[in-house]
LUMBAMI-805198 format. One line per field, with one value per residue (C-alpha): x, y, z; chain; residue in one letter. Coordinates in pm, 1 decimal. Layout:
// LUMBAMI-805198
px: (X,...)
py: (Y,...)
pz: (Z,...)
chaine: (A,...)
residu: (A,...)
***
This chain:
// LUMBAMI-805198
px: (9584.1,9684.5,9558.7,9783.4,9751.9,9443.3,9635.7,9902.8,10174.2,10427.2,10432.9,10765.5,10933.8,10825.3,10467.7,10474.2,10542.3,10227.4,10031.1,10148.0,10008.1,9676.3,9663.9,9722.1,9429.4,9199.0,9046.8,9306.2,9356.9,9682.6,9785.9,9723.5,9925.7,10206.1,10194.9,10236.2,10521.3,10692.5,10887.4,11081.0,11166.9,11222.1,10940.3,10730.7,10352.8,10399.7,10600.4,10329.4,10061.8,10265.0,10293.3,9920.1,9847.1,10066.3,9891.2,9550.8,9668.1,9783.8,9440.7,9607.4,9429.7,9071.5,8968.1,8650.6,8574.2,8534.7,8458.8,8764.0,8990.7,9004.3,9004.8,9234.2,9168.3,9366.4,9206.7,9342.7,9415.4,9770.9,9768.3,9672.6,9947.5,10210.4,10102.4,10154.8,10490.6,10606.7,10513.4,10705.4,11012.2,11007.1,10948.1,11225.2,11495.9,11421.3,11267.3,10919.8,11015.8,10990.5,11229.0,11543.1,11430.5,11412.8,11745.5,11904.5,11763.4,11883.1,12231.8,12268.5,12155.9,11867.3,11614.7,11570.8,11460.4,11115.6,11109.8,11199.8,10928.5,10672.4,10774.4,10756.8,10405.6,10299.5,10437.4,10258.1,9935.8,9986.0,10043.7,9703.5)
py: (11611.7,11245.2,11024.5,10900.2,10601.1,10688.6,10672.0,10904.2,10646.8,10557.3,10212.7,10028.8,9859.9,9516.0,9634.6,9781.8,9434.6,9309.7,9609.6,9534.2,9181.2,9319.6,9584.5,9312.1,9101.9,9138.3,9039.8,8782.2,8558.5,8573.9,8245.1,8387.6,8699.4,8477.5,8267.6,8588.1,8752.7,8509.0,8283.5,8567.4,8723.6,8414.9,8512.0,8277.2,8290.0,8437.4,8726.0,8799.8,8787.4,9034.4,9269.5,9240.1,9319.8,9629.9,9743.3,9693.5,9897.4,10172.6,10158.5,10083.9,9747.3,9651.7,9310.3,9112.2,8789.0,8484.7,8190.3,8125.3,8344.0,8703.2,8855.2,9154.8,9448.0,9771.0,10080.3,10308.3,10283.3,10220.2,10532.4,10747.9,10599.1,10637.1,10997.4,11079.6,10903.8,11076.0,11415.6,11342.4,11237.5,11554.2,11769.3,11605.7,11569.3,11842.8,12127.5,12053.1,12104.1,11826.0,11983.6,11910.8,11547.3,11514.2,11696.8,11451.9,11152.9,11293.0,11371.2,11025.4,10869.9,10696.3,10792.0,10560.9,10693.6,10549.1,10739.6,11062.7,11010.6,10941.8,11254.6,11463.9,11331.7,11412.6,11764.9,11819.7,11704.2,11946.2,12236.6,12183.2)
pz: (10806.8,10813.1,11089.7,11365.1,11591.0,11799.9,12129.1,11989.4,12066.4,11798.7,11639.5,11667.3,11371.9,11497.8,11549.7,11200.7,11055.8,11229.0,11098.5,10742.4,10772.9,10898.2,10625.5,10366.3,10491.7,10786.8,11010.8,11109.7,11410.8,11606.7,11443.9,11096.1,11176.6,11308.0,10988.9,10787.5,10980.6,11216.5,10977.3,10810.8,11145.7,11359.0,11596.3,11805.8,11833.3,12182.6,12037.0,11781.1,12051.7,12260.8,11963.2,11896.5,12263.1,12243.8,11927.0,12090.6,12392.6,12154.1,11986.6,11653.2,11627.5,11708.7,11839.0,11794.6,11980.6,11757.5,11980.5,12200.8,11988.5,11872.1,11527.6,11475.2,11241.2,11189.1,11345.9,11073.6,10704.8,10590.1,10370.5,10669.3,10884.0,10610.6,10559.9,10926.2,10941.9,10622.6,10762.4,11084.6,10883.3,10672.7,10981.2,11183.2,10920.6,10668.5,10866.9,10738.6,10373.5,10114.7,9860.3,10068.5,10096.3,9717.0,9681.3,9926.0,9737.2,9405.6,9538.6,9689.1,9358.3,9534.7,9266.2,8971.1,8631.3,8707.8,9040.1,8862.1,8599.5,8871.8,9066.4,8748.2,8677.6,9034.2,9005.9,8673.9,8837.1,9125.3,8886.0,8719.7)
chaine: (A,A,A,A,A,A,A,A,A,A,A,A,A,A,A,A,A,A,A,A,A,A,A,A,A,A,A,A,A,A,A,A,A,A,A,A,A,A,A,A,A,A,A,A,A,A,A,A,A,A,A,A,A,A,A,A,A,A,A,A,A,A,A,A,A,A,A,A,A,A,A,A,A,A,A,A,A,A,A,A,A,A,A,A,A,A,A,A,A,A,A,A,A,A,A,A,A,A,A,A,A,A,A,A,A,A,A,A,A,A,A,A,A,A,A,A,A,A,A,A,A,A,A,A,A,A,A,A)
residu: (X,X,X,X,X,X,X,X,X,X,X,X,X,X,X,X,X,X,X,X,X,X,X,X,X,X,X,X,X,X,X,X,X,X,X,X,X,X,X,X,X,X,X,X,X,X,X,X,X,X,X,X,X,X,X,X,X,X,X,X,X,X,X,X,X,X,X,X,X,X,X,X,X,X,X,X,X,X,X,X,X,X,X,X,X,X,X,X,X,X,X,X,X,X,X,X,X,X,X,X,X,X,X,X,X,X,X,X,X,X,X,X,X,X,X,X,X,X,X,X,X,X,X,X,X,X,X,X)
***
């Protein structure tokens, strides 16, 4: 079973952007996280610090003192988080079955030839 955020609380879209920065490189200071995510989103350092505080409260991010500042590190691996979110999506929208998800993607022409080849390779691996 995939891991969830330790507190069991969901991560918002904005918090997810902060998590992506931490998954890419950590530990990071609040300023380093802000440098990574704030410019593209128009956020201030205060906004990033608020998001980091929320993630710490949700136990999704760990802190470590480093002089007068803190270093932030994810409390769970990205793959584990994505696995849990994917399962919730399939459960909520497709009754817990992955096949209708793939059918929907195929019908909406959202799958590229490369996607189809990758899915076929995964299925062949599962059959072995």
